[in-house]
C-alpha positions in Angstrom: 13.4 -6.5 -20.5 10.5 -7.3 -22.4 7.9 -4.4 -23.1 4.4 -4.8 -24.3 3.6 -0.9 -25.4 0.5 0.7 -27.4 0.1 3.3 -30.1 -2.5 5.6 -30.0 -2.9 7.9 -34.0 -5.7 9.9 -32.2 -2.2 11.1 -30.2 0.3 10.1 -32.6 2.4 8.7 -29.8 2.8 5.2 -28.5 0.9 6.2 -24.9 0.5 3.0 -22.9 2.4 0.5 -21.2 0.8 -3.0 -20.2 1.8 -6.1 -18.6 0.8 -8.8 -20.2 3.3 -10.4 -22.9 1.7 -12.0 -25.8 3.9 -13.6 -28.7 2.1 -11.9 -31.5 -1.0 -9.4 -31.7 -3.2 -8.7 -34.7 -7.0 -6.5 -34.8 -9.6 -8.2 -36.9 -12.7 -6.9 -36.6 -12.4 -4.2 -33.9 -11.4 -7.1 -31.7 -7.8 -8.0 -30.2 -6.3 -11.3 -30.8 -2.9 -12.4 -29.3 -0.6 -15.5 -29.1 0.9 -17.4 -26.2 2.7 -20.4 -26.0 1.3 -21.0 -28.8 -2.2 -20.6 -27.9 -5.0 -18.1 -29.4 -6.5 -15.9 -27.7 -9.6 -13.5 -27.7 -9.7 -10.2 -25.9 -12.9 -8.6 -24.0 -13.9 -12.0 -24.1 -15.3 -12.7 -20.5 -15.7 -10.9 -17.4 -12.4 -11.7 -16.1 -10.9 -8.7 -15.7 -7.1 -8.1 -14.7 -6.9 -11.9 -15.7 -4.1 -12.2 -18.9 -3.2 -15.5 -20.1 -4.2 -17.5 -16.7 -1.6 -16.4 -14.4 -2.1 -13.5 -13.0 -4.8 -14.5 -10.2 -5.4 -18.2 -8.3 -9.1 -18.5 -7.1 -9.4 -19.6 -3.2 -12.3 -21.7 -3.3 -13.4 -21.1 0.2 -12.2 -19.0 3.1 -12.8 -19.1 6.9 -11.5 -16.4 9.5 -8.9 -17.6 12.4 -9.6 -15.2 14.8 -8.6 -13.9 18.3 -4.9 -14.7 16.6 -4.0 -13.2 13.3 -6.2 -12.4 10.3 -6.0 -16.0 8.6 -7.2 -17.4 5.3 -7.6 -20.8 5.7 -8.7 -23.0 2.0 -8.7 -27.1 2.9 -8.2 -27.9 -0.5 -5.6 -24.9 -1.3 -1.6 -25.2 -1.7 -0.6 -21.8 -0.8 3.6 -23.2 -0.3 4.2 -24.1 -3.9 5.0 -20.7 -5.3 1.5 -20.6 -6.6 1.3 -17.8 -4.2 3.6 -15.3 -2.7 4.2 -12.5 0.5 2.7 -9.4 -0.8 0.2 -11.1 -3.2 -3.2 -9.1 -2.6 -6.3 -11.2 -1.7 -10.2 -10.3 -3.3 -12.7 -10.9 -1.7 -15.2 -10.8 -4.9 -18.6 -10.6 -3.0 -17.3 -7.0 -0.7 -14.2 -6.1 -3.6 -12.3 -5.8 -0.3 -8.5 -7.0 -0.6 -5.7 -6.9 2.0 -2.3 -8.3 1.9 -0.8 -11.5 2.3 2.0 -11.2 4.8 3.0 -14.8 5.7 2.0 -18.8 4.3 1.6 -20.6 7.1 1.5 -23.3 5.3 -0.4 -25.1 2.7 -4.0 -24.6 3.6 -3.2 -21.2 5.5 -2.1 -17.6 5.1 -2.2 -14.7 7.3 -3.5 -11.2 6.0 -2.8 -8.1 6.6 -6.4 -7.3 7.8 -9.6 -9.4 7.4 -11.8 -9.0 5.1 -14.1 -12.2 5.2 -17.8 -13.0 5.4 -20.0 -15.8 5.5 -20.4 -17.4 2.3 -17.6 -15.2 0.0 -15.3 -16.3 -2.5 -11.9 -14.6 -2.9 -8.8 -14.6 -5.3 -5.2 -13.8 -5.4 -4.0 -10.6 -7.6 -0.2 -10.0 -8.1 -0.9 -7.8 -11.3 -2.5 -4.8 -10.8 -4.3 -2.5 -13.6 -2.2 -0.3 -13.4 -1.8 3.8 -14.6 1.3 6.2 -13.9 1.6 9.6 -15.3 2.7 13.0 -14.1 1.5 16.6 -12.9 4.4 18.7 -13.9 2.8 22.1 -14.6 5.3 25.4 -13.7 8.4 22.8 -12.9 10.2 25.3 -11.9 8.3 25.9 -8.7 7.7 23.8 -6.1 4.3 23.3 -5.0 2.3 21.3 -2.0 0.0 19.1 -4.0 -3.5 18.6 -1.9 -5.7 15.8 -3.0 -6.5 14.1 -6.6 -10.0 13.5 -8.0 -10.9 10.6 -10.3 -13.5 10.9 -13.0 -14.0 7.3 -12.3 -16.6 4.8 -11.6 -14.3 3.1 -8.7 -11.6 4.5 -6.3 -7.6 3.3 -7.0 -5.5 2.7 -4.3 -3.0 5.8 -4.6 1.1 6.3 -4.6 2.6 9.5 -4.9 6.2 10.7 -5.5 7.7 14.2 -6.2 11.5 14.8 -6.0 11.4 15.8 -2.3 8.6 13.4 -1.0 6.1 11.2 -1.1 3.0 10.1 -0.2 -0.2 7.6 -0.8 -3.9 7.2 -0.9 -5.7 4.0 0.3 -8.4 3.0 -2.3 -11.3 3.4 1.0 -10.2 7.0 1.9 -11.8 8.5 -1.3 -15.3 10.2 -0.8 -17.3 10.1 -3.5 -18.2 13.9 -4.6 -20.7 15.2 -7.1 -19.7 12.4 -8.9 -15.7 12.0 -8.7 -13.5 10.4 -6.1 -11.8 12.8 -4.4 -9.5 12.7 -1.2 -6.4 14.1 0.6 -2.7 12.6 -0.3 -1.5 11.6 3.3 2.2 10.5 4.4 3.7 7.0 3.8 2.5 5.2 7.3 6.2 3.9 6.9 7.5 7.7 6.8 10.5 8.0 9.5 11.4 12.0 9.2 12.5 13.1 12.4 11.1 16.6 11.5 8.0 15.1 11.1 5.7 15.7 14.7 4.6 12.1 14.7 8.2 11.2 15.9 8.9 12.9 19.4 11.4 12.3 21.6 10.9 10.7 24.9 14.7 10.5 26.8 17.5 8.3 27.5 16.0 4.9 29.2 17.8 4.2 32.4 17.1 0.2 32.5 15.6 -2.4 30.2 14.3 -5.5 31.6 12.5 -8.0 29.3 10.2 -5.9 27.3 9.7 -2.8 29.9 11.9 0.0 29.3 12.1 2.0 32.5 13.2 5.8 32.7 13.9 7.9 35.7 11.3 10.7 34.9 7.7 11.1 33.7 7.2 10.3 30.1 5.4 12.7 27.3 1.7 11.9 27.7 1.8 12.0 24.1 2.9 7.5 24.0 0.3 5.8 23.7 -1.0 2.2 23.2 -0.1 0.9 19.5 2.3 3.7 18.9 5.8 2.0 18.0 9.5 3.3 19.9 12.8 3.6 18.1 16.7 3.7 19.6 17.4 6.8 17.4 21.2 7.2 16.8 21.6 11.1 18.0 24.5 11.5 15.7 23.4 10.4 12.3 19.3 10.3 13.0 19.1 6.9 12.2 16.2 4.5 13.8 16.3 1.3 15.0 12.3 -0.4 16.2 12.3 -1.5 19.8 8.7 -2.9 19.3 5.2 -1.3 19.8 3.7 0.1 22.9 1.9 -2.5 24.3 0.8 -1.2 27.9 2.8 2.0 30.0 2.6 4.2 33.6 4.1 7.3 34.6 7.9 6.1 34.5 8.2 2.6 32.2 6.4 1.3 28.9 6.5 -2.4 27.8 6.4 -2.9 23.9 5.1 -5.9 22.4 8.0 -8.2 20.6 11.0 -6.7 20.5 12.9 -6.2 17.9 16.2 -4.4 18.9 17.0 -4.3 22.5 18.1 -1.0 23.9 21.4 -0.1 26.0 20.3 0.7 29.9 21.9 4.2 30.2 22.4 5.1 26.9 19.9 4.6 24.1 18.0 7.7 23.1 14.3 6.2 22.5 11.9 8.2 20.5 7.9 7.1 20.0 6.4 6.9 16.8 2.6 7.7 15.4 1.2 6.7 11.9 2.9 9.0 10.5 -0.5 9.0 8.2 -2.4 11.0 10.5 -0.2 14.4 9.4 -1.5 15.1 6.3 0.0 17.9 4.5 0.4 16.9 1.1 3.6 16.2 -1.4 5.9 18.4 -1.7 8.3 19.1 -5.1 8.6 20.5 -8.1 6.7 18.0 -10.0 4.2 14.9 -8.4 4.6 11.4 -10.4 0.9 9.5 -9.5 0.3 6.0 -9.9 -3.4 4.4 -9.8 -3.6 0.5 -8.7 -6.5 -1.3 -8.9 -6.9 -5.2 -7.7 -10.5 -6.2 -7.9 -12.1 -8.1 -10.8 -14.0 -5.4 -12.0 -14.6 -3.6 -14.8 -12.9 0.0 -13.6 -13.2 3.1 -16.3 -10.8 6.2 -15.8 -11.5 9.4 -17.6 -9.3 11.7 -16.2 -7.5 13.0 -12.8 -6.7 16.2 -11.0 -4.9 17.9 -8.6 -5.2 20.6 -5.9 -1.7 22.3 -5.9 -0.4 25.5 -4.4 3.2 27.4 -4.8 5.0 26.2 -1.3 6.8 29.0 0.0 9.6 28.1 2.9 
């Protein structure tokens, strides 16, 4: 495995790891120069942040929003299906700083995105390699703690993922609020957290019949089921969950789902409903917390410090 790491004379240690890999590097007159594939590069020489050796981003010259179906980006001059853009890459609006994830590559000229980020006349870039910072909070490592918040002493908000020895959590950069010069946010659960002990997962009961895309029950369905929730089949012996689909409509005794993934068995399958788990936010619990901050925007970012609020967990 190839790594680029840097040494800090002040800290007397190797304190940074980088996701760009030169063949050779040298510092001269307070400037960093590197060689890559026989070419010489001068760093910090332009405003192309988060781009090294021309292979981190790909520019999209124009875009239109194909509303009414999915959020799509269309560029008539592009060749999206030649491997230069991949699923899970980020598309960044250079004007607004908004970003979305590439969900599918529909054709050479069309991408489907996780959400709409379009505005007339704006330009876009594909970002694959984020700027990231990873560090631990490990005070009193012999105590279980609940980490509730993060505060960033930074000029921008960062996409945040946290992991402890027991749980994990996330903070989207749009969830941060600027308070007294710092970006502040509560740590939320991962949207894909399917822990059956969470309140966001509720049992409905055994399905009576399943016809096409509709589950019918012999009792009145709980009022907690709403459009947009996800239905799962739960194995009551193991707790394993299989997705049926997303609720599109319901009445007193039946639920209709969109795009059926798994077909329930009449009179046997136990059905549960799962809501967006980020709404049930109680922080991250564990003896330590590893925090990763990421930014995909092609702009300057400064980070001076990170703080968290934590208290001892009492079972």
